[in-house]
N, C-alpha and C positions, 0 to 999 in steps of 0.2 A: 289750630291746625294740627294734624297728626302727621307723624313721619313714620315710614316703614323701614325698619332695619332688617336686612336680609342676612341671615346667618346660616350657611349650609343650605338645607332644604326648608328652613323655617323662617317665616316672616313675623317679626314682632313689631307691634304697633305701639309707639310711645308719643307722648306730647313733644312737640318740637322744641319746647323750652326746657325740657328735662335733659340733663347730661347723664348719659348712661354710665354706669360703673364698669370700667374695663376689667376684664378678667386677665389674670396673669398669663402672659404669652411668652413662649421661648424667644430668645434673642434673634435667632435666624428668621422665625416667622415675622417678627416685628420689622426686621431689616427688609424682608421681602415686601412687606406691605408699604414701607416708605419708598422703596425702589419702584413699586407699581404707581404710587402717587405721583412721582416725578417722571414716570414713563422712561426710566433709564434703560429699559430693554429695547427701546426703539433706537437702535444704533445708527439708523440712517441719518439721524439729526447731526451727527458729528462727521459724516462722510465728506462735507464740503471742506472741512479743516484738512483732511488727508489729501483731497484733490489739490489744495493750495500748497501743502508741504511738498508734495511730489514735484511741483514745479519750481521750488526754490533752487536757485543755481549753485549756491555755496552754503555749506554748513559748518558751524563751529560748535564746540561744546556749550557755549553760551546760548547759541541759537537752539540747540536741542532742549535746554532747560525752558527757554521761552515758549517753544512749541508744545512741551508737556503742560506748562501752565496755561497756555491759551486753550488747549484742548479740554483740560479740566474745567476752566472757567466757562467755556462755551457749553460743555455738557451740563454743567450745573445750572447755567443760565436758562437752558431749555427746561430743566427740572423746576426751576422757579416759575417760569411761565405756565407750564402744564399743571404744576401743583396749584397755583393760584386759580387756574381754570377749573380744576376739580372742586376746589373750595367754594368758588362762586356757584358752580353747577349744583353742588350739594345744597347750598343755602337757599338756592331758587327752586329746588326739587327738579331741576332740569335733567340731571343725570339719572335720577331714580326713574322718572317717566321714560326716558329714552332707552336705558340699558335693560330695564326689566322687561321691555317689550321686544327685545332682540337679543336674548341670551345665547342663541345658537351661533350667530356670526360675531358677536362682540361680547365676550364673557363678562359677566358681572364682576368677576374678581379683579378686573382692570380698574374698578372703582372702590378702593378700600374704605372710603368714607360711607358709601352706600351699604357695603357688606358689614360694616361695624368693625372691621379689622383695625381701623384707626378712628380715634375721636377727633372732633373738629379742633379742639385746642392743641392736640398733638400734631395735626397737619399744619396748623398755622406756626407753631413753634419750629417745625421742621423747615418750612419755607423761609422763616427769618434766619435760621442757622445757614441754609443754603445761600442766602443773600450775603451773609458775612463771609462765607468761604469764596464766593464769586468775587467780592471786593478784594480779598487778600490776594487771590491768585491773579486777578485782572491788573491790579496795581503793581504787583511784583513783575508781571509780564511787560507792562508798559515801561517800567523803569529800567528793566534789563534789556529791552528790545534794542537791537543794534541799529535800527533805522526807524524813521517816522518823525515828522515835525511835531512840535507841541500842539499846533492847531489840529493837525491830523489826528493826533492821539485823543484830544478833547472831543472832536467830532465823533470819532470811533466810540468813545465811552458813552456819549450821549445817545448814539444810535443803538448801542447795545442795551442801555437802560430802557429804551422804548419797547424792547422786545418783552419786557415784563409787564407791560401795560395792556396786554391783549384782553384780559377779562377783568382785571382789577385796576385800581388807580384811574388812569385816563379812560379805561374801558374802551379801547379802540375798536374792538369787535362790535361795539354797540353804536359806532359812529362811522360806519362804512370804512373801517380800516382793516377788515378781515383779510381780504386778498393782498393788500399792500403789506401787511405783516408777514404773510407767508413768503411772498416774493422777496421782501427785503431782509428778513432774518436769515434765510438760507444763503442768499447772495453775500450778506455780510459775513457769514461764517467762512467764506473763502476769501473775500477781499481783505478783511482785517488782518488775519494771520500772514497773508503774503506780503501786504504792505509793511507790516512790522519786521518781517525777516528778509525782505529783499529791497525795500526802499523804493518800490516802483509799482505801477499798476498797468502792465502791458494789456494791449487789446485782447489777446487770447485769454488772459486770466478773467477779465471782465465779461467776455462772452461766455465762458464756462460758468462763472458765478450766476449769470442771468439765466442760463439753461438749468442749473440746479434748482434755483428758485421756482422757475416755471414747471419743472418736472414734479416738484412736490405739490404745486398748486393743482396739477393734473390729478393728483391723488385726493387732495383736500376737498376739491369741488364735489366730488362723489360723496364724500362724508357729509358735506354741507347739504347736499341734496337729500340724503337720507334723514338728516335732522331738521329739515327746513320748517316743518310745521311747529316743532318744539322751540326752535330758535325765534320763530315769528311770535310765538306766544309770550316770550320774555323780552322782546324788543332787540334781539341780537340781529344785526344787519349784515347780510351777505348777499351776493347776487341771487343765491339759491332761495333765501327767505324772502327776498323782495320781488324777484321776477318769477319765481316758480320754475319748475322743470321744463316747461314748454319753451322758454327763452334761454334758460341756462345751457341747455344742450348745444345751442348755436355758439355760445361763448366758449364752451369746452372744445367743440370742433375747431373754432378759429384759433384757440391756444395751441392745440396740437399741430395744426397747419403752420402756425408761426414758428414753433420750435423746430419743426422739420426744415422749414425755409432757412432759418438761421443756420442750422447745421450745413445745409447745402452751400450757402454763401460763405460760411466759415471755411469749408474745405476748398471752395473755389478761389478764395483769397490767399490760400496757402497757410492759414493759421491752424488748420487741421489736416494732417497728412492723409492720403487715401487709405493707408493701412489703418489709420485711426477711425475712419468711417466704417471700415470692416469690423473693427473691435466694437463699435457702437451698434452694429446691425442687430444683435440679439435684443438690445434694449429697444430699438426702433420697432422690431417685429412685435415685442410684448406690448408696446404703446399702441401699435395698430389693432392688435387683438383687443386691448383694454377699451379703445375708442369704439370698436364694433360692438362688443357685449354690453358696454356701458350706455352709449348714446343710441345705437340701433335697437337694442333689446331691453334697455333699462334695467339691466341686472347690476344694480349699483353697488351692492356689497362685494360681488366678484370683481367689479372693475376697480374698486378701491384696493383690494388685496393685490390684484394684478399690477396695479400701479406702483405699489411699494417694490415689487420684484423689478419692475422696469427701472425705477429710480436707482435701485441698488446696482443693477447691471450697468446703467449708464455712468454712474459714479465711479465704479471700478474700472471701466474702460477709460475714462478721463484720467484716472490715477496712473494707469499704465502708459497712456500717451505722454503725460507730463514727465514721468520718469525717464522716458526714452528720448522725447523731442525737445525737452527743455533742460 
């Protein structure tokens, strides 16, 4: 089997069993390649932590340290999961087929293994180091956390560990775990920090955590729809790859309607002040347009990009609400 390494505008074909000799690269360029591997520039992944921190009622210096450790651990845990996803995608030639066909909307530079900016052994070593850093920060945060039972901390640790099993290990994305992983991981990024810093899980926090998970799924489903054919070819299971676009669009519509209904009930119950609904209105308008261009006109790439903006706007609104109301 042959593998194509794309470097700049040149494509070099090499046997897949051959390890290419890496050219000397500047330290900054290498650091950027590692950052792209872990998708650290996707800051939306840590917004749930900030939503949780904004609602913590009391802060101490110890709590600040724990918050910093949790943020670092969460961000690096996302890097582990997405780095492993890139490694598996490279080994299965999935990323090469997907990204070389869509360089306009999804730059090939996002896949440093495909471009040859990183070698496979470098990527694996980086993920192992990240795992070690996550363990150090995570254990330190659990030991220093002012609240949380032992059982709660163990369950939180196990749930966090599962987020690394998306493409590798248990390969949950190959076992109908794709949507559950998206919903669960983003919700956990809000639930875990708040539990450890406040010692409780109020209804408003659980509702916001569920909304954050659903909002990211509203982005991801369009990505999965774009990649459905390639995912299907390697046995990766998602609603998009199993049902196809004809049926997925109804699930997407139902999810949007569900999140809007939850927000309405959240406000009606007093958990979300009316001025909080006003703060959320830009995000809701963006979601309405995302649904229209994505489902009605099947402009999937645009809908995906718009979904990230809507997610960010919604998370920022919740941060402001929590700072003032809680």
